[in-house]
N, C-alpha and C positions, 0 to 999 in steps of 0.2 A: 434217233435215241441218244446217239452221240453227239448231235448237235444239242440237244437239251442239256446233256451232261455238261457239255462245254460251256452253254450259257448259265447254267447252276453254278459252275466253277468260277466263270467271270464275274457271276454277280456276287459269288462269296469273297472272290479276291477284292471286288470292289467295296463290299461292305467291311472287309477286313482293314482297307485302305482307309474308309471313312471313320471308324472306331478308333485306327492308329491315329488319325488326325486329329481326333476328338479328345484322344488321351493326352496328346501332345499339348493341345491347347489348354487343356486342364492343368496340365503339369506346368506348362509357363504361366498361367494364371496364379497356381499356386506359388510358385517361385517369386513371382512379383508380388503377390500378398507378403510372403514370409520377409522380403526385402523392405518392403514398406512398414511391416511392423516393426522392423529392427531400427528402420529411421524414425518413427514415432516413438520407440522406446527411448533411443539416444537422446532425441529432443525432449523428451519428457523427463529424462534424468538431468539433462541440462537446464531444463526450467524450474526443476525443484532446487538445483544448487543455487540459481538466480534468486528464487523465492526465498532460500534461507540466507541469502546475503541480504536480501531486503529486510527480512525478519530482524536481522542483526542491528542493521541500520536503524530502523524503527526503535530496537530497544535502546540504542545508543541515544538516539534523538529523545527518547523518552526520559533516559536518565538526565540528559542536558536540560530538558523541559522541567524536570523536578528540580535541579539546581536554580534555574531561572526562577520557578515560582517560589523557592525559598528566598531568594535574592529579593524579589517582587516583595514579599512578606517582610522582610527587612526593611526595605525600601517605605513600605507601607507604614511600618513603625515610625521610621524617621519622619515622613510626612504628618503622622499625628503628633509629634512632638513640634513640628515646624508649626502646625495649626494651634497648637496650646501656647507656642511663644506668640504666635500672631494674636491670639485672643488675648495674652496677657500685655501685647505692644497697644493693642485696641484700648485696653483699660488704662494703661499708662497714658496713652494719647489722649484719653477723655480728661484725665486728671491734669495733664500739662495743659490742656485746652481751656479748662478751668481756672487754673492758676494763672494763665498768662493771658487772659482775656483782656487784660487793660495794656497789654504790651502792643507795639505798633506794627509795623510791616514786617519785622523778623519774625514776630510770632506766627504769622501767616505763614511764611515760609517753611517753618517747623511743622506746622499742622498738613501743609500739603507733603511734605517728605513722608510724614508718617502715614498718610492716606496711599502714597504711592507703593510704600513697603507692604502695606496692609493688602492692597489690591494684587501687587506680584506675588505676596503668599497665597492669596486666595486661588490665582492661575496655577500655581505650583501644586497646589492640593487639587485641584481639578484634574491637571495633568496626570498626576500619580492614580487618581482614582480611576481615568480611564487607561491607563497601562494596566491596571490590575485586572480590568475587565477584559482587556484583550490577551493579557497572559492566559486567562480562565478558557478562553476561546481558543488558543493554541493547543493548550492541555486536551480539550474536548477534540480537536482536530486530529492531533496524533493517536489518540485513543481509537477514533474512527479507522485510521492508517492501520494500526496493529489488529483491529477486527477483520479488515479486509484480507491483510496479509495472510492471516491464520484460515480464513476462507479459501484462500487461493492455494495455499499448501494442502488443504484437505481435498480440493478439485484434482490437483496435480497426483494427488496419492490414488485417488480413484482412476485416473486415467492410466497410471502406470499399471494398476492391477488389471485393466481391461485389456492393456496392449500385451501383457504377459499371458492373459487367457487367449488372445487372439494368435499368438505365437505358437502357443501349445496346440490350438486347433490346426494352424497351418502345418505343424509336424505331423499331426495326426493324419491329415489330408495327403500330405506325401507319402506316409508310409502306406496309405489305402492305395494310392495311384501305384506305387513300387509293385504291388500286388498284381496288378493288370499287366504289367509290362511283360513281354514275350522273350 
């Protein structure tokens, strides 16, 4: 009977040791989880700061694009004036050509010069039009970047809330583990 008592005590001691090891393992895991949660929270805070900087940079770029857009509009107005001038030059060219039809080789040089000027003015007008289209594409790209940055900030905020919740749960778990300590 004493042998059974000894065996029961040994079995009890062994069970207490196993429970102790299990509780230590749980405590270690809880501490590790708490440390990881703190690291994640720190990383999330840093990421939010970076996202804020990105948002500010995008806002600045947007303002610059607005200035570029205004300048492009002004350039477009100038281009229209050039086109009108080219049209007037074309009209004058026709009148000069008609009036000087009887002139010799000199009249041919004048006509060719006017044609070259007209061609160059048309090229300038075409380049201005292409530039206006590219500026519109740039503005659309910046708007897409602003939208993506806004979404990133929302995701970072959600992660921060989840990390805080995990931290609170880890604290609660540690408190529960403290109740089991001998």
